[in-house]
C-alpha positions as CSV (number, residue, x, y, z in Angstrom):
1,M,34.7,-23.3,26.2
2,N,33.1,-20.0,25.5
3,A,34.8,-19.9,22.0
4,H,33.3,-23.4,21.4
5,Y,29.8,-22.2,22.2
6,V,30.3,-19.0,20.1
7,A,31.4,-21.1,17.1
8,R,28.4,-23.5,17.5
9,G,26.1,-20.5,17.6
10,R,27.5,-19.0,14.5
11,I,27.2,-22.4,12.7
12,A,23.6,-22.7,13.8
13,R,22.8,-19.2,12.6
14,A,24.5,-19.8,9.3
15,I,22.5,-23.0,8.8
16,T,19.3,-21.2,9.8
17,H,20.0,-18.4,7.3
18,V,20.7,-21.0,4.5
19,C,17.4,-22.8,5.2
20,V,15.5,-19.5,5.2
21,V,17.1,-18.5,1.9
22,I,16.3,-21.9,0.4
23,G,12.7,-21.7,1.6
24,V,12.3,-18.2,0.2
25,L,13.6,-19.3,-3.2
26,L,11.3,-22.4,-3.3
27,S,8.4,-20.1,-2.4
28,V,9.2,-17.4,-5.0
29,F,10.1,-19.8,-7.9
30,P,6.5,-20.6,-8.9
31,F,5.7,-16.9,-9.2
32,Y,8.9,-16.4,-11.2
33,W,8.0,-19.3,-13.4
34,L,4.6,-17.7,-14.0
35,V,6.3,-14.5,-15.1
36,V,8.5,-16.5,-17.5
37,M,5.6,-18.3,-19.1
38,S,3.5,-15.1,-19.3
39,T,6.2,-13.5,-21.4
40,S,6.8,-16.5,-23.7
41,T,5.0,-18.2,-26.5
42,T,3.4,-21.6,-26.3
43,A,6.3,-23.1,-28.3
44,E,8.9,-21.5,-25.9
45,I,6.9,-22.8,-22.9
46,F,7.1,-26.4,-24.1
47,G,10.6,-26.2,-25.5
48,F,13.4,-28.4,-24.2
49,P,15.5,-27.6,-22.3
50,P,13.0,-25.3,-20.4
51,K,13.5,-21.6,-20.8
52,L,14.3,-20.0,-17.4
53,T,14.5,-16.3,-18.5
54,P,11.6,-14.0,-19.4
55,G,10.7,-13.8,-23.0
56,T,9.5,-10.9,-25.2
57,S,5.9,-11.8,-25.8
58,F,4.3,-10.3,-22.7
59,V,2.6,-7.3,-24.5
60,E,1.3,-9.6,-27.2
61,N,0.0,-12.1,-24.6
62,V,-1.8,-9.4,-22.6
63,T,-3.3,-7.9,-25.8
64,N,-4.7,-11.4,-26.7
65,V,-6.2,-11.6,-23.2
66,L,-7.9,-8.3,-23.4
67,T,-9.3,-9.1,-26.9
68,S,-10.5,-12.6,-25.8
69,V,-12.3,-11.7,-22.6
70,D,-13.7,-8.5,-20.9
71,L,-10.9,-8.6,-18.3
72,L,-11.4,-5.1,-16.9
73,Q,-15.1,-5.7,-16.2
74,A,-14.2,-9.1,-14.6
75,L,-11.6,-7.4,-12.5
76,M,-14.1,-4.8,-11.3
77,N,-16.7,-7.4,-10.5
78,T,-14.2,-9.5,-8.6
79,L,-12.9,-6.4,-6.7
80,I,-16.4,-5.5,-5.7
81,V,-17.2,-9.0,-4.5
82,S,-13.9,-9.6,-2.7
83,A,-13.8,-6.2,-0.9
84,S,-17.5,-6.4,0.1
85,C,-17.0,-9.9,1.5
86,A,-13.9,-8.9,3.4
87,V,-15.5,-5.8,5.0
88,L,-18.7,-7.7,5.9
89,V,-16.9,-10.7,7.3
90,M,-14.6,-8.5,9.5
91,F,-17.7,-6.6,10.8
92,F,-20.1,-9.4,11.5
93,D,-17.5,-12.0,12.6
94,S,-15.9,-9.6,15.1
95,L,-19.3,-8.5,16.4
96,A,-20.4,-12.1,17.0
97,A,-16.9,-13.1,18.4
98,F,-16.9,-10.2,20.8
99,A,-20.4,-11.2,22.1
100,F,-19.4,-14.9,22.5
101,A,-16.1,-14.0,24.3
102,K,-17.2,-11.2,26.7
103,Y,-21.0,-11.5,27.2
104,D,-23.2,-14.1,28.8
105,F,-26.6,-14.9,27.2
106,P,-29.0,-17.8,27.1
107,G,-27.9,-20.7,24.9
108,K,-24.4,-19.3,24.4
109,K,-22.5,-22.6,24.7
110,V,-25.0,-24.5,22.5
111,L,-24.9,-21.8,19.8
112,F,-21.1,-21.8,19.8
113,I,-21.0,-25.6,19.5
114,L,-23.4,-25.5,16.6
115,L,-21.3,-22.8,15.0
116,I,-18.1,-24.9,15.3
117,A,-20.0,-27.9,14.0
118,T,-20.8,-26.1,10.7
119,M,-17.0,-26.0,10.1
120,L,-17.1,-29.8,9.7
121,V,-19.6,-29.6,6.8
122,P,-18.0,-29.6,3.3
123,G,-18.8,-26.5,1.4
124,S,-19.7,-28.5,-1.7
125,L,-22.8,-29.9,0.1
126,S,-24.3,-26.4,0.3
127,L,-24.0,-25.6,-3.4
128,V,-27.4,-27.0,-4.5
129,P,-29.4,-25.6,-1.5
130,S,-27.7,-22.3,-2.0
131,F,-28.5,-22.2,-5.7
132,I,-32.2,-23.0,-5.0
133,L,-32.4,-20.3,-2.4
134,M,-30.8,-17.7,-4.7
135,S,-33.2,-18.8,-7.4
136,E,-36.2,-18.3,-5.1
137,I,-35.2,-14.8,-4.2
138,G,-34.3,-13.9,-7.8
139,W,-30.5,-13.4,-7.2
140,V,-29.2,-15.9,-9.8
141,G,-26.8,-14.0,-12.1
142,T,-26.2,-11.1,-9.6
143,L,-23.2,-10.2,-7.6
144,Q,-25.1,-10.1,-4.3
145,A,-25.5,-13.9,-4.7
146,L,-21.7,-14.0,-4.1
147,I,-21.5,-11.3,-1.4
148,V,-24.4,-12.0,1.0
149,P,-23.7,-15.8,1.5
150,G,-20.1,-14.9,2.3
151,A,-20.8,-12.0,4.7
152,A,-20.0,-14.2,7.7
153,N,-18.3,-17.5,8.4
154,A,-17.7,-19.8,11.4
155,F,-13.9,-19.7,11.0
156,G,-13.7,-16.0,11.4
157,I,-16.0,-16.0,14.5
158,F,-14.0,-18.8,16.1
159,L,-10.7,-17.1,15.4
160,L,-11.7,-13.7,16.7
161,R,-13.5,-15.2,19.7
162,Q,-10.3,-16.9,20.8
163,M,-8.4,-13.7,20.4
164,A,-11.0,-11.6,22.2
165,A,-11.1,-14.0,25.1
166,G,-7.4,-13.6,25.7
167,S,-6.6,-10.1,24.6
168,V,-9.6,-8.0,25.8
169,P,-9.4,-7.5,29.6
170,D,-12.7,-8.0,31.5
171,E,-11.8,-4.9,33.5
172,L,-12.1,-2.7,30.4
173,I,-15.6,-4.2,29.7
174,E,-16.7,-3.5,33.3
175,S,-15.4,0.0,33.1
176,A,-17.3,0.7,29.9
177,R,-20.5,-0.6,31.5
178,I,-20.0,1.6,34.5
179,D,-19.5,4.6,32.2
180,G,-22.9,3.7,30.6
181,A,-21.5,2.4,27.3
182,G,-23.8,-0.1,25.5
183,F,-22.8,-3.2,23.7
184,F,-22.0,-1.7,20.3
185,R,-20.1,1.3,21.7
186,T,-18.0,-1.1,23.9
187,Y,-17.4,-3.3,20.9
188,W,-16.3,-0.3,18.7
189,R,-14.2,1.5,21.3
190,I,-12.6,-1.5,23.0
191,G,-13.1,-4.7,21.0
192,V,-12.1,-3.4,17.5
193,P,-8.8,-1.8,18.6
194,M,-7.8,-4.9,20.5
195,L,-8.6,-7.2,17.6
196,R,-6.9,-5.1,14.9
197,G,-4.3,-7.7,14.2
198,G,-6.8,-10.6,13.9
199,L,-9.1,-8.4,11.7
200,A,-6.2,-7.7,9.4
201,F,-5.5,-11.4,9.0
202,L,-9.2,-12.2,8.5
203,G,-9.6,-9.4,6.0
204,I,-6.6,-10.6,3.9
205,F,-7.7,-14.3,4.1
206,T,-11.3,-13.5,3.2
207,F,-10.3,-11.2,0.3
208,I,-8.0,-13.8,-1.2
209,T,-10.6,-16.6,-0.7
210,A,-13.3,-14.6,-2.4
211,W,-10.9,-13.5,-5.2
212,N,-9.9,-17.1,-6.0
213,D,-13.4,-18.6,-5.7
214,Y,-14.3,-20.4,-8.9
215,V,-17.0,-23.0,-8.4
216,W,-19.8,-20.9,-6.9
217,P,-19.4,-18.0,-9.4
218,L,-19.3,-20.5,-12.2
219,I,-22.7,-21.9,-11.0
220,I,-24.5,-18.7,-10.0
221,L,-23.3,-16.2,-12.7
222,V,-25.0,-16.7,-16.0
223,D,-24.5,-13.2,-17.5
224,P,-21.0,-12.8,-19.2
225,E,-21.0,-9.1,-18.1
226,R,-21.3,-10.3,-14.4
227,Q,-18.4,-12.8,-14.6
228,T,-15.7,-12.7,-12.0
229,L,-12.0,-12.9,-12.9
230,Q,-11.7,-16.7,-12.4
231,T,-14.7,-17.6,-14.5
232,A,-13.6,-15.2,-17.2
233,L,-10.1,-16.6,-17.4
234,Q,-11.4,-20.1,-17.9
235,N,-12.8,-18.9,-21.3
236,L,-9.2,-18.5,-22.4
237,N,-8.9,-22.3,-22.6
238,S,-9.8,-23.5,-26.1
239,L,-11.2,-26.9,-26.8
240,Y,-8.6,-27.8,-29.5
241,L,-5.7,-25.3,-29.2
242,T,-4.8,-23.3,-26.1
243,D,-2.4,-20.4,-26.2
244,Y,-0.6,-21.1,-22.9
245,G,1.3,-17.8,-23.0
246,M,-2.0,-15.9,-23.1
247,V,-3.4,-18.0,-20.3
248,M,-0.4,-17.5,-18.1
249,A,-0.5,-13.7,-18.8
250,G,-4.1,-13.7,-17.6
251,A,-3.2,-15.7,-14.5
252,L,-0.4,-13.2,-13.8
253,I,-2.8,-10.3,-14.1
254,S,-5.1,-12.0,-11.6
255,V,-2.4,-12.5,-9.1
256,L,-0.9,-9.0,-9.0
257,P,-3.8,-7.4,-7.1
258,L,-3.6,-10.1,-4.4
259,I,0.1,-9.3,-3.9
260,G,-0.8,-5.6,-3.4
261,V,-3.5,-6.5,-0.9
262,F,-1.2,-8.8,1.0
263,I,1.5,-6.2,1.2
264,I,-0.8,-3.5,2.5
265,G,-2.7,-5.7,4.9
266,S,0.3,-7.6,6.2
267,R,1.9,-4.4,7.4
268,H,-1.0,-3.8,9.8
269,F,-1.0,-7.5,10.8
270,I,2.7,-7.6,11.6
271,A,2.7,-4.2,13.3
272,N,-0.1,-5.3,15.7
273,I,1.7,-8.6,16.4
274,A,4.9,-6.6,17.2
275,A,3.0,-4.2,19.4
276,G,1.5,-7.1,21.3
277,A,4.8,-8.7,21.8
278,I,6.3,-5.5,23.2
279,K,3.5,-5.0,25.6
280,G,3.7,-8.6,26.7
């Protein structure tokens, strides 16, 4: 009987490993296909049967990208916007979430309901009012028009509020009050360390969202020198003839920084999850 259960366990683990391997391969293949296309010419990309090995045109494609658009400036602009949004969102959202989770104040429930309600509004509905507001304050064509509106969001506040409510003990808050600590000191000394895993996730999510944003930068940025990466890459598409190898090389360049950010940030995220599981 024991041998039977052991055999069944081994078969289950083998099936699990096979499913995991298949899932990983399916997830990695689009990125591998991007690498193949970025190293190939347009003729090779549309050849039949499809070419599944990297080509030899990567340097040529990257050179064409750099000569067609100011990619380095666009990368710098995008990095400034994405990093600023990530830092501001982590700060303001965690600050608001900590207040909603651990402090009582007049109108707390009503404000939180209104905050959650804003998550139901499609982002496209705010494009015209946002553009009018940016025009009134003279921010059209500037990077702060991308940074300031994205400095806080309801999703991050809701996420961190739920984490703070369950992971930050009320006893620690009361001890800090007895010791004379104010709200900001309590938030910085107790709230931030307890929410480190959630902040890592929120920072990665916000950075990637801001990096990939296309519609709002396309509307608000009118100066070619202030373009972000996504709006600059769309200039690679020609009306009559598109060099798809060059376009794919530009797309690959735009993806590589995101992979680095994810690798760096996910280490902190996973480490804090593991630490929480051990403590639990």
